[in-house]
C-alpha positions as CSV (number, residue, x, y, z in Angstrom):
1,M,-15.6,-3.2,12.5
2,K,-12.8,-2.7,10.0
3,T,-12.8,-4.1,6.5
4,M,-9.3,-5.2,5.5
5,I,-8.7,-6.5,2.0
6,N,-5.4,-7.5,0.5
7,R,-5.7,-6.6,-3.2
8,R,-2.7,-8.6,-4.2
9,D,-4.7,-11.7,-3.1
10,L,-7.5,-10.6,-5.4
11,L,-5.1,-10.4,-8.3
12,K,-3.5,-13.8,-7.6
13,Q,-6.9,-15.5,-7.4
14,G,-8.4,-13.7,-10.4
15,A,-11.7,-13.3,-8.6
16,G,-11.8,-9.7,-7.5
17,A,-15.5,-9.1,-8.0
18,A,-16.5,-12.3,-6.3
19,M,-14.3,-11.7,-3.3
20,L,-15.5,-8.2,-2.9
21,A,-19.0,-9.4,-3.0
22,G,-18.1,-11.9,-0.3
23,T,-17.2,-9.1,2.1
24,G,-20.7,-7.8,2.2
25,L,-19.9,-4.6,0.3
26,S,-22.7,-3.5,-1.9
27,F,-22.2,-1.7,-5.2
28,P,-25.3,0.4,-6.0
29,G,-26.3,0.6,-9.7
30,I,-25.3,4.2,-9.8
31,L,-21.7,3.2,-9.2
32,R,-21.7,0.3,-11.6
33,A,-23.2,2.5,-14.3
34,A,-20.4,5.0,-14.3
35,D,-17.3,4.2,-16.5
36,T,-14.5,5.6,-14.5
37,V,-13.4,7.1,-11.2
38,K,-11.1,10.1,-11.9
39,V,-8.0,10.4,-9.6
40,G,-6.3,13.8,-10.1
41,L,-2.5,13.6,-9.4
42,S,-0.5,16.8,-8.7
43,I,3.1,15.6,-9.1
44,P,6.4,17.6,-9.3
45,V,7.6,16.2,-12.6
46,T,9.9,19.3,-12.9
47,G,11.5,21.6,-10.4
48,L,13.3,20.9,-7.1
49,Q,11.5,17.7,-6.2
50,A,11.3,16.2,-9.7
51,I,13.9,13.8,-8.4
52,L,11.1,12.1,-6.4
53,G,8.1,12.8,-8.6
54,E,8.6,10.0,-11.1
55,T,8.6,7.3,-8.4
56,L,5.5,8.8,-6.7
57,M,3.7,8.9,-10.0
58,N,4.6,5.3,-10.8
59,C,3.4,4.0,-7.5
60,Y,0.0,5.6,-8.2
61,K,0.1,3.9,-11.6
62,L,0.8,0.5,-10.0
63,A,-2.1,0.9,-7.5
64,A,-4.4,1.9,-10.3
65,D,-3.3,-1.2,-12.3
66,E,-3.9,-3.5,-9.4
67,L,-7.4,-2.0,-8.8
68,N,-8.3,-2.2,-12.4
69,A,-7.2,-5.8,-12.6
70,A,-9.6,-6.5,-9.6
71,N,-12.8,-4.9,-10.9
72,G,-11.6,-1.3,-10.4
73,I,-13.3,0.6,-7.6
74,A,-16.8,-0.7,-7.2
75,G,-16.8,-1.7,-10.9
76,R,-15.5,1.6,-12.1
77,K,-12.1,1.8,-13.9
78,V,-9.5,4.0,-12.2
79,E,-8.4,6.9,-14.5
80,L,-5.3,8.8,-13.5
81,I,-5.1,12.5,-14.6
82,V,-1.5,13.7,-14.0
83,E,-0.5,17.3,-13.8
84,D,3.0,18.7,-13.2
85,N,2.9,21.3,-10.4
86,Q,6.5,22.2,-11.1
87,T,7.4,22.2,-7.4
88,T,5.9,25.7,-7.2
89,T,3.1,27.4,-5.3
90,K,1.5,28.8,-8.5
91,G,1.8,25.5,-10.3
92,A,0.2,23.6,-7.4
93,V,-2.7,26.1,-7.3
94,D,-3.2,26.2,-11.0
95,K,-3.2,22.4,-11.3
96,A,-5.5,21.8,-8.4
97,R,-8.0,24.3,-9.9
98,K,-7.8,22.5,-13.3
99,L,-8.2,19.0,-11.8
100,I,-11.3,20.0,-9.8
101,G,-12.9,22.6,-12.1
102,Q,-12.1,21.3,-15.6
103,D,-11.4,17.6,-15.2
104,K,-14.0,17.1,-12.4
105,V,-11.9,14.6,-10.6
106,D,-13.3,12.5,-7.7
107,V,-10.3,12.9,-5.5
108,V,-6.9,14.8,-5.6
109,M,-3.7,13.0,-4.6
110,G,0.0,13.8,-4.6
111,T,2.4,16.7,-4.0
112,I,5.7,16.4,-2.1
113,I,7.1,19.6,-0.6
114,S,5.2,21.7,1.9
115,L,4.5,24.6,-0.4
116,E,2.9,22.3,-2.9
117,R,0.7,20.8,-0.2
118,S,-0.4,24.1,1.3
119,A,-1.1,25.6,-2.1
120,T,-3.2,22.5,-3.2
121,L,-5.0,22.5,0.1
122,S,-6.0,26.1,-0.3
123,V,-8.0,25.0,-3.4
124,T,-9.3,21.6,-2.3
125,S,-10.5,22.8,1.1
126,R,-12.7,25.5,-0.5
127,A,-14.0,23.0,-3.0
128,K,-14.7,20.4,-0.3
129,K,-12.7,18.0,-2.4
130,L,-10.8,15.1,-0.9
131,F,-7.0,15.5,-1.0
132,F,-4.7,12.6,0.0
133,Y,-1.1,13.7,0.8
134,P,1.6,11.0,0.8
135,T,4.7,12.8,2.1
136,N,6.2,13.0,5.6
137,F,5.5,16.5,6.8
138,E,5.7,18.9,9.7
139,G,2.1,18.5,10.8
140,G,-0.2,21.4,11.6
141,E,-2.7,20.7,8.9
142,C,-6.3,20.2,10.0
143,D,-9.0,20.1,7.4
144,R,-12.0,17.8,7.1
145,Y,-11.1,17.0,3.4
146,F,-7.3,16.6,4.0
147,V,-6.0,13.0,4.5
148,A,-2.3,12.5,5.4
149,T,-0.9,9.0,4.6
150,G,2.7,9.9,5.4
151,P,4.1,10.5,8.9
152,I,4.3,13.6,11.1
153,P,7.3,14.4,13.4
154,M,5.9,12.5,16.4
155,Q,5.8,9.3,14.3
156,Q,9.4,9.8,13.0
157,V,11.3,11.8,15.6
158,D,9.8,10.8,18.9
159,P,10.4,7.1,18.6
160,M,13.9,7.6,17.2
161,A,15.3,10.1,19.7
162,P,16.0,7.7,22.6
163,W,17.6,5.3,20.1
164,I,19.8,8.1,18.8
165,V,21.0,9.0,22.3
166,E,21.7,5.4,23.1
167,S,23.2,4.3,19.8
168,L,24.8,7.3,18.1
169,G,25.4,10.2,20.6
170,K,23.8,13.0,22.6
171,T,24.6,16.2,20.6
172,V,23.2,17.0,17.2
173,Y,23.8,19.7,14.7
174,I,21.0,20.4,12.2
175,M,21.2,21.5,8.6
176,G,18.0,22.2,6.6
177,S,16.5,23.8,3.6
178,D,14.7,27.0,4.6
179,Y,11.0,26.2,4.6
180,A,8.3,24.9,7.0
181,W,9.2,21.2,7.2
182,P,12.9,21.5,8.4
183,R,12.1,24.3,10.8
184,K,9.2,22.5,12.4
185,M,11.1,19.2,12.4
186,T,13.9,21.0,14.2
187,E,11.5,22.0,17.0
188,A,10.4,18.4,17.3
189,I,13.9,17.1,17.2
190,T,15.0,19.6,19.9
191,A,12.1,18.6,22.2
192,A,12.5,14.9,21.7
193,L,16.2,14.9,22.2
194,E,16.0,16.9,25.4
195,K,13.4,14.5,26.8
196,A,15.8,11.6,25.9
197,G,18.9,13.3,27.4
198,G,20.3,14.7,24.2
199,K,20.7,18.3,22.8
200,V,20.7,20.3,19.6
201,V,23.9,22.3,19.6
202,G,23.3,24.3,16.4
203,A,21.0,24.7,13.4
204,D,21.4,26.4,10.0
205,F,18.8,26.8,7.2
206,Y,19.6,27.4,3.6
207,P,17.6,28.8,0.7
208,F,16.8,26.5,-2.2
209,G,19.6,26.5,-4.8
210,T,22.4,26.8,-2.3
211,Q,25.7,25.7,-3.9
212,D,28.2,26.1,-1.0
213,F,27.6,24.4,2.4
214,G,31.2,24.8,3.4
215,P,30.5,27.4,6.1
216,A,28.1,25.0,7.8
217,F,30.7,22.2,7.8
218,Q,33.2,24.5,9.4
219,K,30.7,25.3,12.2
220,I,30.2,21.6,12.7
221,K,33.9,21.0,12.9
222,D,34.2,23.7,15.5
223,S,31.3,22.6,17.6
224,K,32.1,18.9,17.4
225,P,28.6,17.4,17.6
226,D,28.2,13.6,17.9
227,I,25.7,13.6,14.9
228,V,24.6,15.8,12.0
229,W,20.9,15.7,11.1
230,S,20.3,17.0,7.6
231,M,16.9,18.1,6.2
232,V,18.3,19.7,3.0
233,V,16.0,18.4,0.3
234,G,15.7,17.7,-3.4
235,N,18.6,18.6,-5.7
236,D,20.2,20.6,-3.0
237,A,20.7,17.4,-0.9
238,V,22.8,16.0,-3.7
239,T,25.1,19.0,-3.5
240,Q,25.2,18.9,0.2
241,L,26.0,15.2,0.6
242,K,28.8,15.3,-2.0
243,Q,30.3,18.2,-0.1
244,Y,29.8,16.5,3.2
245,R,32.0,13.6,1.9
246,S,34.6,15.9,0.3
247,F,35.0,17.9,3.6
248,D,35.8,14.5,5.3
249,M,33.0,14.9,7.9
250,R,33.3,12.1,10.5
251,Q,30.0,12.4,12.3
252,P,27.2,9.9,11.5
253,L,24.6,11.6,9.2
254,I,20.8,11.4,9.5
255,A,19.4,12.6,6.3
256,P,16.1,12.4,4.3
257,L,17.5,10.0,1.8
258,D,16.1,6.8,0.3
259,E,16.8,4.1,-2.2
260,V,15.4,6.1,-5.2
261,F,17.4,9.2,-4.3
262,N,20.6,7.4,-3.7
263,K,20.5,5.2,-6.8
264,D,19.4,7.9,-9.3
265,A,21.0,11.0,-8.0
266,L,24.2,10.2,-6.1
267,P,27.5,8.5,-7.0
268,P,27.7,4.9,-5.8
269,G,28.5,4.6,-2.1
270,V,28.2,8.3,-1.3
271,A,25.3,7.7,1.1
272,A,26.8,4.6,2.7
273,G,26.3,4.7,6.5
274,T,23.7,7.4,6.6
275,Y,20.5,6.9,8.7
276,A,16.9,7.9,8.1
277,P,13.6,7.4,9.9
278,Q,10.9,6.2,7.6
279,P,7.7,4.2,7.6
280,Y,8.9,2.1,4.7
281,W,12.1,0.5,3.4
282,M,12.5,-2.0,0.5
283,S,14.2,-4.4,2.9
284,I,11.1,-5.0,5.0
285,D,10.6,-8.7,5.0
286,S,7.0,-9.4,4.3
287,P,4.8,-11.0,1.6
288,A,3.0,-7.7,1.0
289,N,6.3,-5.9,0.4
290,K,7.7,-8.6,-1.8
291,A,4.6,-8.4,-3.9
292,F,4.7,-4.6,-4.1
293,I,8.4,-4.6,-5.2
294,D,7.9,-7.4,-7.7
295,G,4.8,-5.7,-9.2
296,F,6.6,-2.3,-9.4
297,R,9.7,-3.8,-11.1
298,Q,7.6,-5.9,-13.6
299,R,5.8,-2.7,-14.5
300,F,8.7,-0.1,-14.6
301,G,12.0,-2.0,-14.8
302,Q,13.9,-4.6,-12.8
303,D,16.5,-2.0,-11.6
304,K,13.9,0.4,-10.3
305,M,13.8,1.4,-6.6
306,V,10.8,2.4,-4.5
307,N,10.7,4.8,-1.5
308,G,8.5,5.8,1.4
309,I,6.7,8.7,-0.4
310,G,5.8,6.5,-3.3
311,E,4.6,3.7,-1.0
312,A,2.4,6.1,1.0
313,G,0.8,7.3,-2.3
314,Y,0.2,3.7,-3.3
315,N,-1.4,3.1,0.1
316,G,-3.6,6.2,-0.2
317,L,-5.2,5.1,-3.5
318,H,-5.9,1.7,-2.0
319,L,-7.4,3.2,1.2
320,Y,-9.6,5.5,-0.9
321,A,-10.8,2.5,-3.0
322,L,-11.7,0.5,0.1
323,A,-13.5,3.4,1.7
324,A,-15.5,4.2,-1.5
325,E,-16.5,0.6,-1.7
326,K,-17.5,0.5,2.0
327,A,-19.5,3.7,1.6
328,G,-21.1,2.5,-1.6
329,S,-20.5,6.0,-2.9
330,F,-17.9,8.4,-4.3
331,E,-19.3,11.4,-2.6
332,D,-16.5,13.0,-0.6
333,A,-18.3,13.2,2.7
334,K,-19.5,9.6,2.5
335,V,-16.0,8.3,1.6
336,L,-14.6,10.2,4.5
337,A,-17.1,8.7,6.9
338,A,-16.1,5.2,5.8
339,L,-12.4,5.8,5.7
340,P,-11.6,5.1,9.4
341,S,-13.3,1.7,9.2
342,V,-11.0,0.2,6.6
343,E,-7.5,-1.1,6.7
344,F,-5.0,-1.9,4.0
345,D,-2.3,-4.5,4.2
346,A,0.4,-2.2,3.0
347,P,4.1,-3.0,2.1
348,Q,5.2,-1.4,5.4
349,G,2.5,-3.3,7.4
350,K,-1.2,-2.7,8.1
351,V,-2.2,1.0,7.8
352,R,-5.4,2.9,8.6
353,I,-6.7,6.4,8.9
354,D,-7.4,7.8,12.4
355,G,-10.9,9.4,12.1
356,S,-10.1,12.0,14.8
357,N,-7.6,13.8,12.6
358,N,-7.4,12.1,9.1
359,H,-3.8,11.2,9.7
360,C,-2.5,7.7,9.1
361,V,-1.3,5.1,11.6
362,V,2.1,4.3,10.1
363,N,5.0,2.1,11.0
364,S,8.3,3.5,12.1
365,F,11.7,2.2,11.2
366,V,15.3,3.4,11.2
367,G,17.1,2.5,8.0
368,K,20.9,2.6,7.5
369,A,22.3,2.8,4.0
370,K,24.4,-0.2,3.1
371,D,28.0,0.0,1.8
372,D,26.7,0.4,-1.8
373,G,24.9,3.5,-0.6
374,V,21.7,2.4,-2.4
375,G,20.0,-0.3,-0.4
376,Y,19.0,0.2,3.3
377,E,18.9,-2.3,6.1
378,V,16.4,-1.8,8.9
379,V,18.4,-1.4,12.1
380,K,15.5,-0.6,14.4
381,S,11.7,-1.1,14.2
382,F,9.3,0.8,16.5
383,G,6.1,-0.8,15.3
384,A,2.9,1.0,14.3
385,I,2.7,4.6,15.7
386,E,-0.7,6.3,16.3
387,P,-0.8,9.9,15.0
388,V,-1.2,12.3,18.0
389,T,-2.2,15.7,16.8
390,P,-2.9,18.4,19.5
391,Y,-3.4,20.8,16.5
392,C,-6.3,18.8,15.0
393,K,-9.5,17.3,16.4
394,L,-12.1,16.7,13.7
């Protein structure tokens, strides 16, 4: 039996402790006696992915605020300990070691790019410390103490491929940064498109810091694909998209963009018309999402935007809280055992962790950037997608 609690309702009613008691969850004295639960955040505040780090950090802060306003986690106040991993392997390793060894955190959360995740996992796995990862990624990770709250390719690409062939075209040219996620995503895109009757006609990968994407655009003009699918990330994506427009490329563009990226990093309207598959968009029409956006903007500014990575981080902290309360413990193994039995009414829709692989059941939407290039409209919803992981059976 799953336990599903909407913490926004707890805040509205001002009776967090009473309502939690009404669920039948027990809070042992050992939990009530402790002052705080320490959540270690490894965030790229500087480096390639700093463009997304601030929003992720703020979404964790919002979740912590909500929890603390509703009796914390089992009566313990949530304390966030933030470390800048600098979007580097060394930074991620060093910060994970500090959080676990020096700060004695109860759980580690965060990181964005694959190298940050893998480096952090190399530390958390040996320490048998829970690590919640919020970012869409290439899959392939299988560790008892690793929990993924973002989507894997079969949750993003597989539902979208038939829609692409039907709505946009059959041939795709891929551009990506040269690291694990774009390369593995390319394999997934190729397989999914072929199954749907489409085809990848070319793929190029570029080192971080690339300044000139002109040669790729010339190849695209020569091969005349129906669609360009970009997985160039971080600051490089800003360079690429500006050049894409200056080269007068006509193909529809699928790109890993979002409201935060477009508003804070790109000139107005540059992203207009681009598509992206994500579990979350700000335009999702639900009470949970409205409360999420309202709370975020009251806390951080009325002009602030939220994205899917931040929402997945927010969801992860709430899922951890529900699991710890269900377990009546903050011991990693006990929290893990309780995790599959709880649900969270997330901004994207209800989410939960599949106990067979510690991956999240997430929603899948295709968003299209509006004419202002900032907001997105949901043009297709595929519903909740179970994570199928041949590489992982726990």
